[in-house]
C-alpha positions in Angstrom: -14.9 4.2 24.0 -11.9 4.0 22.6 -10.0 6.1 19.8 -8.6 4.0 18.1 -4.6 4.5 16.7 -3.1 4.3 13.4 -1.0 0.9 13.1 2.3 0.7 10.9 1.8 -2.5 9.2 5.1 -1.5 7.3 7.3 1.2 7.9 5.3 4.2 5.9 2.8 2.2 5.4 -0.1 2.6 8.2 -3.5 0.8 8.9 -6.2 3.7 10.7 -9.6 2.3 10.4 -10.5 5.5 10.6 -8.7 6.5 7.3 -9.9 5.2 3.8 -11.7 2.9 6.3 -8.6 1.0 7.5 -6.6 -0.1 3.5 -3.1 0.1 4.4 -2.0 3.9 3.3 0.9 5.9 2.8 1.9 6.7 6.5 1.2 10.8 6.8 -1.7 10.7 3.3 -5.6 9.3 3.0 -3.5 7.5 -0.6 -4.1 3.8 -0.5 -1.6 1.5 -0.9 -3.4 -0.5 -4.1 -4.2 2.9 -5.7 0.2 3.5 -6.1 0.4 0.2 -7.2 -1.8 -0.1 -9.9 -0.4 3.0 -11.8 2.4 1.5 -11.7 1.2 -1.9 -12.6 -0.3 0.3 -14.8 2.8 1.2 -16.8 2.7 5.1 -15.2 6.3 6.7 -14.4 6.8 7.7 -10.7 7.2 11.3 -11.5 3.9 11.6 -12.9 2.5 9.7 -9.3 4.2 11.4 -7.0 2.8 15.0 -9.2 -0.6 13.2 -9.4 -1.1 11.9 -5.5 2.1 15.0 -4.2 4.2 11.7 -2.3 7.6 11.6 -2.0 10.0 8.3 -4.1 10.3 6.7 -0.2 6.7 6.9 0.0 6.3 4.8 -3.7 8.8 2.7 -2.5 7.2 1.7 0.9 4.0 0.7 -1.4 6.3 -1.3 -3.2 8.2 -2.9 0.0 4.5 -3.5 1.2 3.0 -5.3 -1.6 6.5 -7.2 -1.1 6.1 -8.3 2.0 2.7 -9.3 1.4 3.4 -11.4 -0.5 6.4 -13.1 1.0 3.6 -14.7 3.2 1.0 -15.7 0.7 0.4 -19.1 0.4 -0.9 -20.3 -3.0 -1.6 -24.0 -4.1 -1.9 -25.2 -7.1 -4.7 -27.8 -7.5 -4.4 -30.2 -10.5 -7.3 -31.8 -12.4 -7.1 -35.3 -13.3 
């Protein structure tokens, strides 16, 4: 049986099927990127997020960079009802 290895999908962000069901997390943690983004979207300041999750500023920036990178490859199609 082969043990899956973590895959770095963006600098500082990894996916590992053995960690949090394979959702993207900050490298070296079990903190999902979506959690960091959710707190930022809710208006929480970076210092509070760093304290709550024991992450660095670079890790918060990695979460933002990963999200920006994902959106760069997303296609959104408008649906027009006439």
